[in-house]
Every structure is written in structure tokens, then in C-alpha cells.
N, C-alpha and C positions, 0 to 999 in steps of 0.2 A: 504494500500500500504506500503510494508516494505521498509524502507529507511536505507541504509548502506553507511557510509562515506568512500570513497576509498582514502582520502588524508587529514589526520589531523596530528598534531604533538604533541610530548611530549618530554621534555628533563629532565632526572633525575638530581637531585641537584648536583651530582658529576661531571656531564658534564656541567651543566649550569654555575657553578662557574669558570670554566676554558675556557669558550667559549665567544668570543667577540659578541657584538650586542644584543644577546638574553636577554630579561628581564624576571622577575619572572613569568609572565603569562604563559610562555612556560613550567613551571613545576607545574602549578596549575591544577591538574587533577580534583579536585572537581568542579572548575568553568566550566571545559569542560563537565563534567557530567550534570551539571545544564543546560548548553546550549543545550546539546543533548536532554534532556527531554523537553525543551521548543520547540525545532524544531521537536520533535517526531522522532529523529534519534535512531534507535534500536542498532546499533553497529558502531564502527569506527575503521579504520586502524590507527595505530600509526606509522608514517613514519619519518625516520631521515631527518632533514632539511639540513644536511651537515653543519658542524661547523669547527672551527679551533682548537677544543679541542686537537686533536692529535698533532698539532704543539705546543701548549702551554705545553702539557705533554711530548713532545719529544719522544712519544711512541705510535705508531698507534695501536699496539696490546692491550696496556693498555686501550686506549680510547674505543676500541670496547668492551672490557670486562666490563668496568664501565657502558657503555651505555646498553649493553645487560642484565647485571645483574639487573640494575635499572628498565629497561623496564619490565623484567620478574616479578618483584615484583608487578607492576601495573596490569599485565595480570592475575596473580594469585589472586589478591585482587578483581578484577572486571572481572571475566572470561566471563560473559554474555554481557559485554559492549565493550570490546576492543580486537583487533586483532593485535598482535605484529609482527613487521618486524625487524629482527636483522641486524647488520652491521658486516662486516668482514674485516680483514686486507688484503690488496691486493698485498703486495710486495713479499709474499712467498706463493707458492702453498700449502705447508704443513700447514702453519698457517691459510691460507684461508679456506682450507677444514676442519681443526680441529674446527675452530669457527663456520663454517656452520653446522657441525654435532652437536656441543654443543648447538647451538640455537634450533635445532630441537629436539634432544633427551633429553636434560637436562632442557632447559629453557621454553619449550612450545611455542616457536615463530613459526609462520606459514608461514613466507616468509622472503625474504632478501631484504633489501633496499640498492641499489647501487647508486653512484653518476654518473652523465652523463660523467664525466671524472675525472682522477686523475693525477694532475700535467701535463696536456696536453695529457695524454694517455686515449684514448676512449675505449669503451666497445667492440670494434671489435678486440682489441689486443688478441693475442693467449694466453696470461697469464690467461685470464678468461675462456678458454675452459674447463679446469678441473672442474670449478664451474658449467658451463653450463651442462656438462655431468652428474654431480651428481644431479643437480636440476631437469634435465629432467627425470632422472631415478627415482627420489623420488617424482616427480610431485609437486615440490615446486616452486611457482611463484616468479619472480624477479621483484621488483618495482624499477623504476629508477626516482630519483629526480634530479633536476637541481643542478649543482655544483656551490657553492657560493664562493669558494676559488679559485682565479685566473681563472675565466672562460674565454672562448675565447674572445679576444679583450681587456682583462684587462690591458695588457702591453701598449696599445695605449691610452685607455680612462679609467680612474678610477674616477667615478662620483657617488655620493650617490643615484642619481635617475636613471641615464642612465645604470649603471652597473646591478642593479637588474631587471630593466624593459626590457632591450635589451640583454645584454650579457648573463644573466642566460638562457634565452629561446633560444638564438642562440647556446649556448653550447649544449643544449638538441637537437636542430635541427641537429647539426653536428653529435652528438652521434648516433641518429637513422639512419641518412643518411649513415654514415660509416658502421654501422652494416648491412644495406641493401647491400651496395657495396661489403662487405666482404662475403656475403652469409650466415650470421649467422641465419637468419630467415628460410632459406632453410635447413641448416645443422642441426638445432635443431627444427624440425617442431612441436613437441608437447610441447616445453618449452614455458610457458606463460610469456611474458614481458608486464609490465604495465608502460607506460611512463606518467609522470606528464605534466601538462600544454599543452595538445594536442600534445605532442611530439615536443614542440617548435612552430614553425610557419609552420608546414607541411601543414595544410589546405590551407594556402595562396600560397603555392608553388606547390601544386599537379599538376596543369595543366602545369606549367613551367617544372617540372621534366619530364613529359611525352613528351612534345614537344622537349626539348633539347635532351633527351635520344634518341628519334626517329631520330633526325637529326644526332647525333653522331654515331648511329648504322649504318646508311646508308654510312657513311664514314669510318666505322670500327675503330673509335677512342676510343670507350668505349666497355667494355666487354658485352657479352650477359647475362642479368640478368634472362632470362627465361620468364619474363613477364614484363609488364609496372610497373614503380614505384608505380603508383596509385593502382595497384592490390596488390602489396606487402603491402602497407599501410593498406589495408583492413583486414590483418591478424594479426595486432598488436592491443594492447589495449592502450587506453589513457584515462586520467581523465580530468575533466572539470576545476579543480583548481579554484573554486569560481567564474567563469565567469558568468555574468548576462546579456550578450548581446545575444538576440535571433539570430541575424544575424551570429555571430561567431559560435554559437551552430549549426546552420543550415549548415554552412560550414564543421564543424566537423562531422556532421551526413553524409554529402555527401562524406567525405574522409574516415571515418572509419566504418560507419554504426552503427545503434542503438545497435547491438549485441556486439560491441567492444568499446563502450563509457561508462565511469563510472562517476557518480557524485562524486565530491570531494569538501569539504568545504575550504581546506587550512587553517583551524583553527590552531593556534590563529592569524596567519598573517591576515586572514580575519575574522571579527567578525559577518558579516551579513550572517549567515548560512541560515536563512529562505529565504532571498532574492535569494540565488543561487539555492535553492530547488524550489521555486515558479516559476522561469523562466522555469525550466524543465517541470513542470506541465502545463504551459501555451503554450508549443510548439504545433504546428499543426501536431502532430503525434498521432498514436493511443495509447490507454491505455497500451497495452501490451509492446510497445516500451518504454514508460515512466517507467514502472515497471522494465524493464531490466536495463535502465540507472541508476535508483535510488537504485538498490540493487540486482536484480537477476543476472546480469552479474558477479558481485563480488562473489556471491554464487557459480557460476559455476567455478570460478577461485580458490577459497579457500573452503576447506571443513569446513564450519562454525560449523558443529556438534562437532568438536573437542574442541570447546570453552565451550560447555555445561557441 
């Protein structure tokens, strides 16, 4: 059974030294390789965890270049083990598209890592449409990570435990929900989005979304989405982000389906890689579905042959 990690992290030294919170383990690629061998993980996505490096550098464009160049070195050194996701400056259309093309054409990165929001601006904003058009045309997937800098609710509660546990995932939840309401998943039907952490708390809200949407449609208070929110959720991809609860995974399967769920370790934030794999293997689903979650779905999203 081929196992591919859809959610792990690496920070180049140039970013690590100007980013708060992150310790040297986030730059220790050799330790990650060792852990992958122990868990029999064939390949791993290297996803940007979102940092404050651009703030410390006072230059978003420079932070993106430092990260992408450093990441590219790892990809070229270990082309059979890692899949790189580049990051892009989002304040300017020209700079955004320039770095997008550089990631693909020059650096060998196979996807883009976006944050769930940028200073309170979510991914439904029209500034991102040129990126979506380019990514859809070039069949480049967009992976979305929770925003760790000023996520939703941060101005009211700033707590070392509550902020990462609650506000990070609520920021992701709002991101996916606003994209649904703006029609992005309909307007860009072949563009593949992969959301970390089950898209926030969407599996817990699925029924409430449908119930409230139905009630509001009857009173013509909310626009017609063309289908129930729960049906829209089944067309996006989400990763498991190291979850080891069978009950949560069952809810995610009910919400997204086995064809749209990807196993992710969230390494090095989570070191129990084997535990998060084992719970997938123990789920009461057939072998083919397990294989899809553990690797085949990601193969369908990214042409992994490009890394050979």
C-alpha cells in the first residue's frame, strides 16, 4: 500500500531565523526522512505552515523568494521523496502571477500553498481570481493551510492554547464557507483545492449548513447556491492533519467521501506519524478506500511522475 503524506512541513534556514515560534526541527529534513522511512511513507508534500517571516522582513515578496528558493533546493536534492508547494505574494496581481510561474517553470514546485486568509481577506476575494484562472489552466493544485497570523477571533482572544486549537481551524472554516458562498467552486470547476484540517470544522457543521440554508431559501434570505452545502463539500479535498480519532474520520468520510480525503501527518507539529496512519488502516472501510486516502487521491491531484 503506497503511502503519501499530503501535509508535512519544512522551513528553510533563511525563513526559520526570521520566523517566530518555529524551532530547528522544522528545518531538519534528515530527521523527516528518517521518520518517513520508519513509517514507510514513500513521498511527502512540503506545505508552508504560514509564519510571520514576511512581517519580520518587511517584505512579502522577499519572504516568498527565500522560502521558494530554499524549498527548491530540498526538492532537487530529494526528488523521489518530496513534493514542493510554493508560496506567492498576494498584494499584487503581477507579483503573484510572476512567482506562481517561477515556482512552476524554474523551481520545480508542483503546487501552491495558500493561507486561509491574509490580514482578514479570505480566498473568495477577487484579487485571487487571476491565480485561480492560471492554476486551473495549468492544472496546478492549490493547498490551503490555516492562517496562524491574526486568524479570526484573534483580536478578542489571544491565548497560547485557544488560538491554535480554535481560531486557526475557525479561520479555515470561514475560508471554505466564503468560497462556497462566492461560487468559486462552481466558477472554477476543474481547479483542485486541498484544505488542511478537514476544512476546519465543516464535518461538524454539515447538517446545520443544510438545515439553515433550506430555511433561509424558503424565505428568500440567502442566494440560491444551486445545491445543498453538503453537496458542495463533497467536491473539495481535505486532509486529515494527524487526527487519530476514528469517530472524527468517520464524520469526514461522511462529509467529503473517501475519494476526497487525504492522509496528512502534520509533521513536525505532530511526531506520531505511525499512529495517524494506523487509524486509517483500522477504519471499517474497504481496502480500496484506504488506499485512496493514504496516497492514491494525492496521485490523482498531482502528477507525481514529474518528481522522478
